[in-house]
PDB file with one MODEL, atoms N, CA, C and O in Angstrom:
MODEL        1
ATOM      1  N   MET A   1       3.777 -24.148  35.307  1.00  0.00           N
ATOM      2  CA  MET A   1       2.600 -23.912  34.625  1.00  0.00           C
ATOM      3  C   MET A   1       2.015 -22.374  34.709  1.00  0.00           C
ATOM      4  O   MET A   1       2.387 -21.499  35.490  1.00  0.00           O
ATOM      5  N   LEU A   2       1.602 -22.335  34.295  1.00  0.00           N
ATOM      6  CA  LEU A   2       0.457 -20.985  34.270  1.00  0.00           C
ATOM      7  C   LEU A   2      -0.863 -21.549  34.193  1.00  0.00           C
ATOM      8  O   LEU A   2      -1.213 -22.641  33.746  1.00  0.00           O
ATOM      9  N   ASP A   3      -1.463 -20.722  34.650  1.00  0.00           N
ATOM     10  CA  ASP A   3      -3.229 -20.762  34.942  1.00  0.00           C
ATOM     11  C   ASP A   3      -3.743 -19.636  34.635  1.00  0.00           C
ATOM     12  O   ASP A   3      -3.133 -18.644  34.235  1.00  0.00           O
ATOM     13  N   CYS A   4      -5.285 -19.791  34.874  1.00  0.00           N
ATOM     14  CA  CYS A   4      -6.513 -18.615  34.927  1.00  0.00           C
ATOM     15  C   CYS A   4      -5.589 -17.326  35.712  1.00  0.00           C
ATOM     16  O   CYS A   4      -5.458 -16.140  35.410  1.00  0.00           O
ATOM     17  N   ASN A   5      -5.034 -18.142  36.838  1.00  0.00           N
ATOM     18  CA  ASN A   5      -5.272 -16.932  38.215  1.00  0.00           C
ATOM     19  C   ASN A   5      -3.775 -15.717  37.456  1.00  0.00           C
ATOM     20  O   ASN A   5      -3.682 -14.494  37.558  1.00  0.00           O
ATOM     21  N   ASP A   6      -2.900 -16.638  36.800  1.00  0.00           N
ATOM     22  CA  ASP A   6      -1.785 -15.829  36.527  1.00  0.00           C
ATOM     23  C   ASP A   6      -2.065 -14.485  35.514  1.00  0.00           C
ATOM     24  O   ASP A   6      -1.828 -13.379  35.999  1.00  0.00           O
ATOM     25  N   ILE A   7      -2.353 -14.533  34.706  1.00  0.00           N
ATOM     26  CA  ILE A   7      -3.626 -13.770  34.144  1.00  0.00           C
ATOM     27  C   ILE A   7      -3.948 -12.931  34.393  1.00  0.00           C
ATOM     28  O   ILE A   7      -3.644 -11.822  33.953  1.00  0.00           O
ATOM     29  N   ILE A   8      -4.707 -13.240  35.226  1.00  0.00           N
ATOM     30  CA  ILE A   8      -5.752 -12.107  36.272  1.00  0.00           C
ATOM     31  C   ILE A   8      -5.041 -11.436  37.166  1.00  0.00           C
ATOM     32  O   ILE A   8      -5.496 -10.404  37.660  1.00  0.00           O
ATOM     33  N   ASN A   9      -3.422 -12.080  37.615  1.00  0.00           N
ATOM     34  CA  ASN A   9      -2.792 -11.386  38.771  1.00  0.00           C
ATOM     35  C   ASN A   9      -1.941 -10.205  37.955  1.00  0.00           C
ATOM     36  O   ASN A   9      -1.492  -9.209  38.524  1.00  0.00           O
ATOM     37  N   GLU A  10      -1.761 -10.529  36.250  1.00  0.00           N
ATOM     38  CA  GLU A  10      -1.505  -9.692  35.929  1.00  0.00           C
ATOM     39  C   GLU A  10      -2.105  -8.551  35.553  1.00  0.00           C
ATOM     40  O   GLU A  10      -1.332  -7.862  34.887  1.00  0.00           O
ATOM     41  N   PHE A  11      -3.264  -8.018  35.719  1.00  0.00           N
ATOM     42  CA  PHE A  11      -3.997  -7.219  35.399  1.00  0.00           C
ATOM     43  C   PHE A  11      -4.989  -7.102  36.544  1.00  0.00           C
ATOM     44  O   PHE A  11      -6.089  -7.655  36.521  1.00  0.00           O
ATOM     45  N   PRO A  12      -4.667  -6.559  37.272  1.00  0.00           N
ATOM     46  CA  PRO A  12      -4.844  -6.160  38.704  1.00  0.00           C
ATOM     47  C   PRO A  12      -6.451  -4.620  38.927  1.00  0.00           C
ATOM     48  O   PRO A  12      -7.242  -4.165  39.753  1.00  0.00           O
ATOM     49  N   ALA A  13      -6.007  -4.478  37.532  1.00  0.00           N
ATOM     50  CA  ALA A  13      -6.984  -3.189  37.337  1.00  0.00           C
ATOM     51  C   ALA A  13      -8.338  -3.624  37.218  1.00  0.00           C
ATOM     52  O   ALA A  13      -9.252  -3.362  38.000  1.00  0.00           O
ATOM     53  N   LEU A  14      -8.399  -4.365  36.092  1.00  0.00           N
ATOM     54  CA  LEU A  14      -9.388  -5.216  35.862  1.00  0.00           C
ATOM     55  C   LEU A  14     -10.449  -6.167  37.235  1.00  0.00           C
ATOM     56  O   LEU A  14     -11.444  -6.755  36.811  1.00  0.00           O
ATOM     57  N   GLN A  15     -10.246  -6.217  38.276  1.00  0.00           N
ATOM     58  CA  GLN A  15     -10.755  -6.500  39.608  1.00  0.00           C
ATOM     59  C   GLN A  15     -11.588  -7.567  39.198  1.00  0.00           C
ATOM     60  O   GLN A  15     -12.807  -7.635  39.355  1.00  0.00           O
ATOM     61  N   LEU A  16     -10.878  -8.354  38.686  1.00  0.00           N
ATOM     62  CA  LEU A  16     -11.282 -10.092  38.476  1.00  0.00           C
ATOM     63  C   LEU A  16     -10.804 -10.991  39.564  1.00  0.00           C
ATOM     64  O   LEU A  16      -9.759 -11.065  40.210  1.00  0.00           O
ATOM     65  N   PRO A  17     -12.006 -11.694  39.542  1.00  0.00           N
ATOM     66  CA  PRO A  17     -12.184 -12.546  41.113  1.00  0.00           C
ATOM     67  C   PRO A  17     -10.985 -13.639  40.584  1.00  0.00           C
ATOM     68  O   PRO A  17     -10.753 -13.931  39.410  1.00  0.00           O
ATOM     69  N   GLN A  18     -10.253 -14.188  41.871  1.00  0.00           N
ATOM     70  CA  GLN A  18      -9.397 -15.069  41.872  1.00  0.00           C
ATOM     71  C   GLN A  18     -10.604 -16.694  40.828  1.00  0.00           C
ATOM     72  O   GLN A  18     -11.781 -16.839  40.499  1.00  0.00           O
ATOM     73  N   ILE A  19      -9.577 -17.334  40.747  1.00  0.00           N
ATOM     74  CA  ILE A  19     -10.937 -18.579  40.292  1.00  0.00           C
ATOM     75  C   ILE A  19      -9.994 -20.153  40.817  1.00  0.00           C
ATOM     76  O   ILE A  19      -8.880 -20.599  40.544  1.00  0.00           O
ATOM     77  N   ALA A  20     -11.057 -20.582  41.616  1.00  0.00           N
ATOM     78  CA  ALA A  20     -10.471 -21.884  42.851  1.00  0.00           C
ATOM     79  C   ALA A  20      -9.778 -22.692  41.660  1.00  0.00           C
ATOM     80  O   ALA A  20      -9.980 -22.510  40.459  1.00  0.00           O
ATOM     81  N   THR A  21      -9.032 -23.503  42.170  1.00  0.00           N
ATOM     82  CA  THR A  21      -8.398 -24.390  41.825  1.00  0.00           C
ATOM     83  C   THR A  21      -9.239 -25.709  41.349  1.00  0.00           C
ATOM     84  O   THR A  21     -10.360 -25.844  41.839  1.00  0.00           O
ATOM     85  N   GLU A  22      -8.718 -26.790  40.328  1.00  0.00           N
ATOM     86  CA  GLU A  22      -9.487 -28.305  40.625  1.00  0.00           C
ATOM     87  C   GLU A  22      -9.919 -28.537  42.008  1.00  0.00           C
ATOM     88  O   GLU A  22     -11.079 -28.770  42.348  1.00  0.00           O
ATOM     89  N   ASP A  23      -8.748 -28.445  42.894  1.00  0.00           N
ATOM     90  CA  ASP A  23      -8.258 -29.602  43.875  1.00  0.00           C
ATOM     91  C   ASP A  23      -9.562 -28.783  45.016  1.00  0.00           C
ATOM     92  O   ASP A  23     -10.055 -29.601  45.793  1.00  0.00           O
ATOM     93  N   SER A  24     -10.075 -27.434  45.148  1.00  0.00           N
ATOM     94  CA  SER A  24     -10.497 -27.139  45.992  1.00  0.00           C
ATOM     95  C   SER A  24     -11.830 -26.952  45.609  1.00  0.00           C
ATOM     96  O   SER A  24     -12.526 -26.739  46.601  1.00  0.00           O
ATOM     97  N   THR A  25     -12.479 -26.947  44.527  1.00  0.00           N
ATOM     98  CA  THR A  25     -13.611 -27.144  44.142  1.00  0.00           C
ATOM     99  C   THR A  25     -14.512 -28.381  43.607  1.00  0.00           C
ATOM    100  O   THR A  25     -14.294 -29.187  42.703  1.00  0.00           O
ATOM    101  N   PRO A  26     -15.280 -28.280  44.234  1.00  0.00           N
ATOM    102  CA  PRO A  26     -16.400 -29.645  44.104  1.00  0.00           C
ATOM    103  C   PRO A  26     -16.938 -30.465  42.977  1.00  0.00           C
ATOM    104  O   PRO A  26     -17.692 -29.898  42.185  1.00  0.00           O
ATOM    105  N   PRO A  27     -16.662 -31.667  42.809  1.00  0.00           N
ATOM    106  CA  PRO A  27     -17.253 -31.828  41.390  1.00  0.00           C
ATOM    107  C   PRO A  27     -18.776 -30.987  41.264  1.00  0.00           C
ATOM    108  O   PRO A  27     -19.422 -30.580  42.229  1.00  0.00           O
ATOM    109  N   VAL A  28     -19.092 -30.871  40.068  1.00  0.00           N
ATOM    110  CA  VAL A  28     -20.216 -30.190  39.906  1.00  0.00           C
ATOM    111  C   VAL A  28     -21.246 -30.996  40.044  1.00  0.00           C
ATOM    112  O   VAL A  28     -22.292 -30.732  40.636  1.00  0.00           O
ATOM    113  N   SER A  29     -20.879 -32.295  39.332  1.00  0.00           N
ATOM    114  CA  SER A  29     -21.539 -33.254  39.759  1.00  0.00           C
ATOM    115  C   SER A  29     -22.770 -32.990  41.208  1.00  0.00           C
ATOM    116  O   SER A  29     -23.965 -32.698  41.262  1.00  0.00           O
ATOM    117  N   LYS A  30     -21.740 -33.271  42.186  1.00  0.00           N
ATOM    118  CA  LYS A  30     -22.285 -33.215  43.315  1.00  0.00           C
ATOM    119  C   LYS A  30     -23.150 -32.072  43.355  1.00  0.00           C
ATOM    120  O   LYS A  30     -24.334 -32.404  43.300  1.00  0.00           O
ATOM    121  N   GLN A  31     -22.922 -30.638  43.443  1.00  0.00           N
ATOM    122  CA  GLN A  31     -23.386 -29.384  43.457  1.00  0.00           C
ATOM    123  C   GLN A  31     -24.565 -28.984  42.360  1.00  0.00           C
ATOM    124  O   GLN A  31     -24.813 -27.783  42.250  1.00  0.00           O
ATOM    125  N   SER A  32     -25.206 -29.799  41.654  1.00  0.00           N
ATOM    126  CA  SER A  32     -25.919 -29.859  40.569  1.00  0.00           C
ATOM    127  C   SER A  32     -27.330 -30.716  40.712  1.00  0.00           C
ATOM    128  O   SER A  32     -27.422 -31.942  40.649  1.00  0.00           O
ATOM    129  N   PRO A  33     -28.268 -29.892  40.893  1.00  0.00           N
ATOM    130  CA  PRO A  33     -29.517 -31.279  41.174  1.00  0.00           C
ATOM    131  C   PRO A  33     -29.822 -31.223  39.594  1.00  0.00           C
ATOM    132  O   PRO A  33     -30.240 -32.312  39.200  1.00  0.00           O
ATOM    133  N   LEU A  34     -29.707 -30.038  38.361  1.00  0.00           N
ATOM    134  CA  LEU A  34     -30.041 -30.255  37.776  1.00  0.00           C
ATOM    135  C   LEU A  34     -29.843 -31.675  36.292  1.00  0.00           C
ATOM    136  O   LEU A  34     -30.490 -31.943  35.280  1.00  0.00           O
ATOM    137  N   VAL A  35     -28.277 -32.379  37.124  1.00  0.00           N
ATOM    138  CA  VAL A  35     -27.672 -33.743  36.506  1.00  0.00           C
ATOM    139  C   VAL A  35     -29.179 -34.656  36.516  1.00  0.00           C
ATOM    140  O   VAL A  35     -29.720 -35.262  35.592  1.00  0.00           O
ATOM    141  N   ALA A  36     -29.547 -34.504  37.777  1.00  0.00           N
ATOM    142  CA  ALA A  36     -30.756 -35.732  37.977  1.00  0.00           C
ATOM    143  C   ALA A  36     -32.067 -35.502  37.090  1.00  0.00           C
ATOM    144  O   ALA A  36     -33.079 -36.197  37.175  1.00  0.00           O
ATOM    145  N   LEU A  37     -31.933 -34.677  36.431  1.00  0.00           N
ATOM    146  CA  LEU A  37     -33.368 -34.244  35.379  1.00  0.00           C
ATOM    147  C   LEU A  37     -32.993 -34.588  34.228  1.00  0.00           C
ATOM    148  O   LEU A  37     -33.868 -34.377  33.389  1.00  0.00           O
ATOM    149  N   ILE A  38     -31.620 -35.242  33.635  1.00  0.00           N
ATOM    150  CA  ILE A  38     -30.790 -35.068  32.337  1.00  0.00           C
ATOM    151  C   ILE A  38     -30.874 -36.921  32.221  1.00  0.00           C
ATOM    152  O   ILE A  38     -30.113 -37.685  32.816  1.00  0.00           O
ATOM    153  N   ASP A  39     -31.937 -37.301  31.352  1.00  0.00           N
ATOM    154  CA  ASP A  39     -31.471 -38.846  31.179  1.00  0.00           C
ATOM    155  C   ASP A  39     -29.967 -38.941  30.388  1.00  0.00           C
ATOM    156  O   ASP A  39     -29.205 -38.198  29.769  1.00  0.00           O
ATOM    157  N   TYR A  40     -30.067 -40.528  30.882  1.00  0.00           N
ATOM    158  CA  TYR A  40     -29.065 -40.978  29.422  1.00  0.00           C
ATOM    159  C   TYR A  40     -29.256 -41.246  28.178  1.00  0.00           C
ATOM    160  O   TYR A  40     -28.374 -41.556  27.377  1.00  0.00           O
ATOM    161  N   ASN A  41     -30.567 -41.124  27.932  1.00  0.00           N
ATOM    162  CA  ASN A  41     -31.101 -40.863  26.617  1.00  0.00           C
ATOM    163  C   ASN A  41     -30.978 -39.535  26.536  1.00  0.00           C
ATOM    164  O   ASN A  41     -30.137 -38.961  27.229  1.00  0.00           O
ATOM    165  N   LEU A  42     -31.926 -38.746  25.544  1.00  0.00           N
ATOM    166  CA  LEU A  42     -31.441 -37.439  25.063  1.00  0.00           C
ATOM    167  C   LEU A  42     -32.931 -36.808  25.998  1.00  0.00           C
ATOM    168  O   LEU A  42     -33.880 -37.333  26.581  1.00  0.00           O
ATOM    169  N   THR A  43     -32.605 -35.834  25.808  1.00  0.00           N
ATOM    170  CA  THR A  43     -33.412 -34.926  27.187  1.00  0.00           C
ATOM    171  C   THR A  43     -33.493 -33.666  26.623  1.00  0.00           C
ATOM    172  O   THR A  43     -32.532 -32.947  26.896  1.00  0.00           O
ATOM    173  N   SER A  44     -34.406 -33.147  25.870  1.00  0.00           N
ATOM    174  CA  SER A  44     -34.502 -31.849  25.248  1.00  0.00           C
ATOM    175  C   SER A  44     -34.969 -30.731  25.865  1.00  0.00           C
ATOM    176  O   SER A  44     -36.022 -30.765  26.501  1.00  0.00           O
ATOM    177  N   PHE A  45     -34.121 -29.448  25.725  1.00  0.00           N
ATOM    178  CA  PHE A  45     -34.284 -28.305  26.379  1.00  0.00           C
ATOM    179  C   PHE A  45     -36.129 -27.985  27.293  1.00  0.00           C
ATOM    180  O   PHE A  45     -36.267 -27.679  28.477  1.00  0.00           O
ATOM    181  N   GLU A  46     -37.121 -28.163  26.400  1.00  0.00           N
ATOM    182  CA  GLU A  46     -37.629 -27.917  26.970  1.00  0.00           C
ATOM    183  C   GLU A  46     -38.810 -28.890  28.001  1.00  0.00           C
ATOM    184  O   GLU A  46     -39.834 -28.618  28.629  1.00  0.00           O
ATOM    185  N   THR A  47     -38.058 -30.029  27.766  1.00  0.00           N
ATOM    186  CA  THR A  47     -38.352 -31.014  29.223  1.00  0.00           C
ATOM    187  C   THR A  47     -37.574 -30.500  30.206  1.00  0.00           C
ATOM    188  O   THR A  47     -38.191 -30.308  31.253  1.00  0.00           O
ATOM    189  N   LEU A  48     -36.334 -30.190  30.221  1.00  0.00           N
ATOM    190  CA  LEU A  48     -35.245 -29.795  31.588  1.00  0.00           C
ATOM    191  C   LEU A  48     -36.007 -28.347  31.397  1.00  0.00           C
ATOM    192  O   LEU A  48     -35.494 -27.959  32.446  1.00  0.00           O
ATOM    193  N   LEU A  49     -36.721 -27.296  31.009  1.00  0.00           N
ATOM    194  CA  LEU A  49     -37.718 -26.662  30.914  1.00  0.00           C
ATOM    195  C   LEU A  49     -38.340 -26.701  32.197  1.00  0.00           C
ATOM    196  O   LEU A  49     -38.217 -26.093  33.260  1.00  0.00           O
ATOM    197  N   ALA A  50     -39.096 -27.678  31.714  1.00  0.00           N
ATOM    198  CA  ALA A  50     -40.746 -28.518  32.756  1.00  0.00           C
ATOM    199  C   ALA A  50     -40.117 -28.762  33.811  1.00  0.00           C
ATOM    200  O   ALA A  50     -40.467 -28.352  34.918  1.00  0.00           O
ATOM    201  N   ARG A  51     -39.046 -29.507  33.570  1.00  0.00           N
ATOM    202  CA  ARG A  51     -38.377 -30.359  34.976  1.00  0.00           C
ATOM    203  C   ARG A  51     -38.071 -29.561  36.123  1.00  0.00           C
ATOM    204  O   ARG A  51     -38.602 -29.672  37.228  1.00  0.00           O
ATOM    205  N   SER A  52     -36.935 -28.525  35.698  1.00  0.00           N
ATOM    206  CA  SER A  52     -35.934 -27.606  36.897  1.00  0.00           C
ATOM    207  C   SER A  52     -36.987 -26.547  37.235  1.00  0.00           C
ATOM    208  O   SER A  52     -36.826 -26.353  38.440  1.00  0.00           O
ATOM    209  N   GLY A  53     -37.912 -25.813  36.833  1.00  0.00           N
ATOM    210  CA  GLY A  53     -38.625 -24.515  36.874  1.00  0.00           C
ATOM    211  C   GLY A  53     -37.908 -23.184  36.953  1.00  0.00           C
ATOM    212  O   GLY A  53     -38.190 -22.161  37.577  1.00  0.00           O
ATOM    213  N   LEU A  54     -36.794 -23.514  36.063  1.00  0.00           N
ATOM    214  CA  LEU A  54     -35.501 -22.244  36.265  1.00  0.00           C
ATOM    215  C   LEU A  54     -36.334 -21.981  34.606  1.00  0.00           C
ATOM    216  O   LEU A  54     -36.809 -22.579  33.641  1.00  0.00           O
ATOM    217  N   ASP A  55     -36.010 -20.327  35.298  1.00  0.00           N
ATOM    218  CA  ASP A  55     -35.652 -19.343  34.129  1.00  0.00           C
ATOM    219  C   ASP A  55     -34.721 -19.777  32.389  1.00  0.00           C
ATOM    220  O   ASP A  55     -33.723 -20.496  32.427  1.00  0.00           O
ATOM    221  N   VAL A  56     -35.129 -19.347  31.345  1.00  0.00           N
ATOM    222  CA  VAL A  56     -34.302 -20.098  30.484  1.00  0.00           C
ATOM    223  C   VAL A  56     -32.786 -19.366  30.540  1.00  0.00           C
ATOM    224  O   VAL A  56     -31.976 -20.030  29.892  1.00  0.00           O
ATOM    225  N   VAL A  57     -32.318 -18.399  31.032  1.00  0.00           N
ATOM    226  CA  VAL A  57     -31.228 -18.029  31.481  1.00  0.00           C
ATOM    227  C   VAL A  57     -30.112 -19.115  31.876  1.00  0.00           C
ATOM    228  O   VAL A  57     -29.067 -19.609  31.453  1.00  0.00           O
ATOM    229  N   SER A  58     -31.207 -19.179  33.205  1.00  0.00           N
ATOM    230  CA  SER A  58     -29.704 -19.649  34.277  1.00  0.00           C
ATOM    231  C   SER A  58     -30.267 -21.418  33.768  1.00  0.00           C
ATOM    232  O   SER A  58     -29.165 -21.936  33.947  1.00  0.00           O
ATOM    233  N   LEU A  59     -30.892 -22.248  33.437  1.00  0.00           N
ATOM    234  CA  LEU A  59     -31.180 -23.085  32.620  1.00  0.00           C
ATOM    235  C   LEU A  59     -29.725 -23.163  32.141  1.00  0.00           C
ATOM    236  O   LEU A  59     -28.771 -23.649  32.749  1.00  0.00           O
ATOM    237  N   GLN A  60     -29.747 -22.508  30.761  1.00  0.00           N
ATOM    238  CA  GLN A  60     -28.672 -22.732  29.518  1.00  0.00           C
ATOM    239  C   GLN A  60     -27.316 -22.535  30.338  1.00  0.00           C
ATOM    240  O   GLN A  60     -26.399 -23.295  30.026  1.00  0.00           O
ATOM    241  N   ASN A  61     -26.999 -21.268  31.714  1.00  0.00           N
ATOM    242  CA  ASN A  61     -25.861 -20.958  32.021  1.00  0.00           C
ATOM    243  C   ASN A  61     -25.628 -22.691  32.707  1.00  0.00           C
ATOM    244  O   ASN A  61     -24.565 -23.283  32.518  1.00  0.00           O
ATOM    245  N   GLN A  62     -26.565 -23.204  33.342  1.00  0.00           N
ATOM    246  CA  GLN A  62     -25.982 -24.460  34.431  1.00  0.00           C
ATOM    247  C   GLN A  62     -25.781 -25.712  32.885  1.00  0.00           C
ATOM    248  O   GLN A  62     -24.884 -26.551  32.972  1.00  0.00           O
ATOM    249  N   LEU A  63     -26.297 -25.696  32.148  1.00  0.00           N
ATOM    250  CA  LEU A  63     -26.003 -26.646  30.951  1.00  0.00           C
ATOM    251  C   LEU A  63     -24.849 -26.341  30.512  1.00  0.00           C
ATOM    252  O   LEU A  63     -23.959 -27.105  30.887  1.00  0.00           O
ATOM    253  N   ILE A  64     -24.501 -25.381  29.761  1.00  0.00           N
ATOM    254  CA  ILE A  64     -23.328 -25.161  29.726  1.00  0.00           C
ATOM    255  C   ILE A  64     -21.824 -25.375  30.595  1.00  0.00           C
ATOM    256  O   ILE A  64     -20.738 -25.774  30.175  1.00  0.00           O
ATOM    257  N   GLU A  65     -22.262 -24.915  32.045  1.00  0.00           N
ATOM    258  CA  GLU A  65     -21.170 -25.720  32.804  1.00  0.00           C
ATOM    259  C   GLU A  65     -21.010 -27.308  33.250  1.00  0.00           C
ATOM    260  O   GLU A  65     -20.045 -27.952  33.661  1.00  0.00           O
ATOM    261  N   LEU A  66     -22.339 -27.636  32.992  1.00  0.00           N
ATOM    262  CA  LEU A  66     -22.003 -29.176  33.097  1.00  0.00           C
ATOM    263  C   LEU A  66     -21.616 -29.844  31.621  1.00  0.00           C
ATOM    264  O   LEU A  66     -21.527 -31.063  31.470  1.00  0.00           O
ATOM    265  N   GLU A  67     -21.436 -29.042  30.735  1.00  0.00           N
ATOM    266  CA  GLU A  67     -21.410 -29.768  29.721  1.00  0.00           C
ATOM    267  C   GLU A  67     -19.453 -29.526  29.440  1.00  0.00           C
ATOM    268  O   GLU A  67     -18.626 -30.318  28.989  1.00  0.00           O
ATOM    269  N   ILE A  68     -19.285 -27.959  29.992  1.00  0.00           N
ATOM    270  CA  ILE A  68     -17.485 -27.732  30.161  1.00  0.00           C
ATOM    271  C   ILE A  68     -17.042 -28.911  31.227  1.00  0.00           C
ATOM    272  O   ILE A  68     -16.018 -29.585  31.335  1.00  0.00           O
ATOM    273  N   ASN A  69     -17.931 -28.869  31.757  1.00  0.00           N
ATOM    274  CA  ASN A  69     -16.765 -29.779  33.264  1.00  0.00           C
ATOM    275  C   ASN A  69     -16.862 -31.672  32.598  1.00  0.00           C
ATOM    276  O   ASN A  69     -16.317 -32.542  33.277  1.00  0.00           O
ATOM    277  N   GLY A  70     -17.571 -32.043  31.318  1.00  0.00           N
ATOM    278  CA  GLY A  70     -18.005 -32.928  31.082  1.00  0.00           C
ATOM    279  C   GLY A  70     -18.716 -34.099  31.580  1.00  0.00           C
ATOM    280  O   GLY A  70     -18.329 -35.267  31.614  1.00  0.00           O
ATOM    281  N   ILE A  71     -19.980 -33.519  32.015  1.00  0.00           N
ATOM    282  CA  ILE A  71     -20.779 -34.268  33.156  1.00  0.00           C
ATOM    283  C   ILE A  71     -21.968 -34.665  32.087  1.00  0.00           C
ATOM    284  O   ILE A  71     -22.542 -35.717  32.366  1.00  0.00           O
ATOM    285  N   ILE A  72     -22.428 -33.973  30.893  1.00  0.00           N
ATOM    286  CA  ILE A  72     -23.627 -33.756  30.017  1.00  0.00           C
ATOM    287  C   ILE A  72     -22.467 -33.722  28.389  1.00  0.00           C
ATOM    288  O   ILE A  72     -21.266 -33.458  28.336  1.00  0.00           O
ATOM    289  N   THR A  73     -23.210 -34.014  27.507  1.00  0.00           N
ATOM    290  CA  THR A  73     -22.762 -33.740  25.911  1.00  0.00           C
ATOM    291  C   THR A  73     -23.940 -33.124  25.243  1.00  0.00           C
ATOM    292  O   THR A  73     -25.057 -33.596  25.453  1.00  0.00           O
ATOM    293  N   VAL A  74     -23.807 -32.319  24.620  1.00  0.00           N
ATOM    294  CA  VAL A  74     -25.175 -31.828  23.863  1.00  0.00           C
ATOM    295  C   VAL A  74     -25.428 -32.077  22.100  1.00  0.00           C
ATOM    296  O   VAL A  74     -24.571 -31.832  21.251  1.00  0.00           O
ATOM    297  N   GLN A  75     -26.032 -32.312  21.978  1.00  0.00           N
ATOM    298  CA  GLN A  75     -26.323 -32.696  20.694  1.00  0.00           C
ATOM    299  C   GLN A  75     -27.738 -31.971  19.662  1.00  0.00           C
ATOM    300  O   GLN A  75     -28.497 -31.338  20.395  1.00  0.00           O
ATOM    301  N   PRO A  76     -28.015 -31.967  18.728  1.00  0.00           N
ATOM    302  CA  PRO A  76     -28.939 -30.992  18.429  1.00  0.00           C
ATOM    303  C   PRO A  76     -30.240 -30.739  18.990  1.00  0.00           C
ATOM    304  O   PRO A  76     -30.609 -29.579  19.176  1.00  0.00           O
ATOM    305  N   GLN A  77     -31.164 -32.000  19.352  1.00  0.00           N
ATOM    306  CA  GLN A  77     -31.959 -32.635  19.561  1.00  0.00           C
ATOM    307  C   GLN A  77     -32.186 -31.976  21.464  1.00  0.00           C
ATOM    308  O   GLN A  77     -33.191 -31.546  22.030  1.00  0.00           O
ATOM    309  N   GLY A  78     -30.561 -32.203  22.031  1.00  0.00           N
ATOM    310  CA  GLY A  78     -31.122 -32.231  23.651  1.00  0.00           C
ATOM    311  C   GLY A  78     -29.515 -32.275  24.030  1.00  0.00           C
ATOM    312  O   GLY A  78     -28.419 -31.901  23.612  1.00  0.00           O
ATOM    313  N   TYR A  79     -30.166 -33.022  25.154  1.00  0.00           N
ATOM    314  CA  TYR A  79     -28.534 -32.957  26.494  1.00  0.00           C
ATOM    315  C   TYR A  79     -28.796 -34.418  27.022  1.00  0.00           C
ATOM    316  O   TYR A  79     -29.892 -34.902  27.306  1.00  0.00           O
ATOM    317  N   THR A  80     -27.834 -34.885  27.077  1.00  0.00           N
ATOM    318  CA  THR A  80     -27.466 -36.204  27.452  1.00  0.00           C
ATOM    319  C   THR A  80     -26.302 -36.247  28.773  1.00  0.00           C
ATOM    320  O   THR A  80     -25.359 -35.527  29.102  1.00  0.00           O
ATOM    321  N   LYS A  81     -26.911 -37.467  29.302  1.00  0.00           N
ATOM    322  CA  LYS A  81     -25.925 -37.197  30.816  1.00  0.00           C
ATOM    323  C   LYS A  81     -25.064 -38.650  30.224  1.00  0.00           C
ATOM    324  O   LYS A  81     -25.396 -39.645  29.580  1.00  0.00           O
ATOM    325  N   LEU A  82     -23.463 -38.007  31.001  1.00  0.00           N
ATOM    326  CA  LEU A  82     -22.292 -38.928  30.247  1.00  0.00           C
ATOM    327  C   LEU A  82     -22.753 -40.093  31.400  1.00  0.00           C
ATOM    328  O   LEU A  82     -23.241 -39.817  32.496  1.00  0.00           O
ATOM    329  N   LYS A  83     -22.523 -41.241  30.969  1.00  0.00           N
ATOM    330  CA  LYS A  83     -22.144 -42.282  32.163  1.00  0.00           C
ATOM    331  C   LYS A  83     -20.636 -42.447  32.416  1.00  0.00           C
ATOM    332  O   LYS A  83     -19.653 -42.295  31.690  1.00  0.00           O
ATOM    333  N   GLY A  84     -20.831 -42.884  33.953  1.00  0.00           N
ATOM    334  CA  GLY A  84     -18.969 -42.558  34.526  1.00  0.00           C
ATOM    335  C   GLY A  84     -19.331 -41.768  36.200  1.00  0.00           C
ATOM    336  O   GLY A  84     -18.405 -41.398  36.921  1.00  0.00           O
TER     337      GLY A  84
ENDMDL
END
């Protein structure tokens, strides 16, 4: 099966970093203290900004990572932690 590292290897001139596989990367929920700041009910971006003390760009990047990894869900009014 092909993965993103196969594509990276095809274009060495781009000097892209290798991507860690799922087996070697610990779950994001264990790494990010941001998860503890998000409620199971709706939590607004402004609330997370105040709670975390992060700048807007850093907060957005971390929230995107959490969403991609299925830890939170995004709604028009804010973010919700997924159960499980």
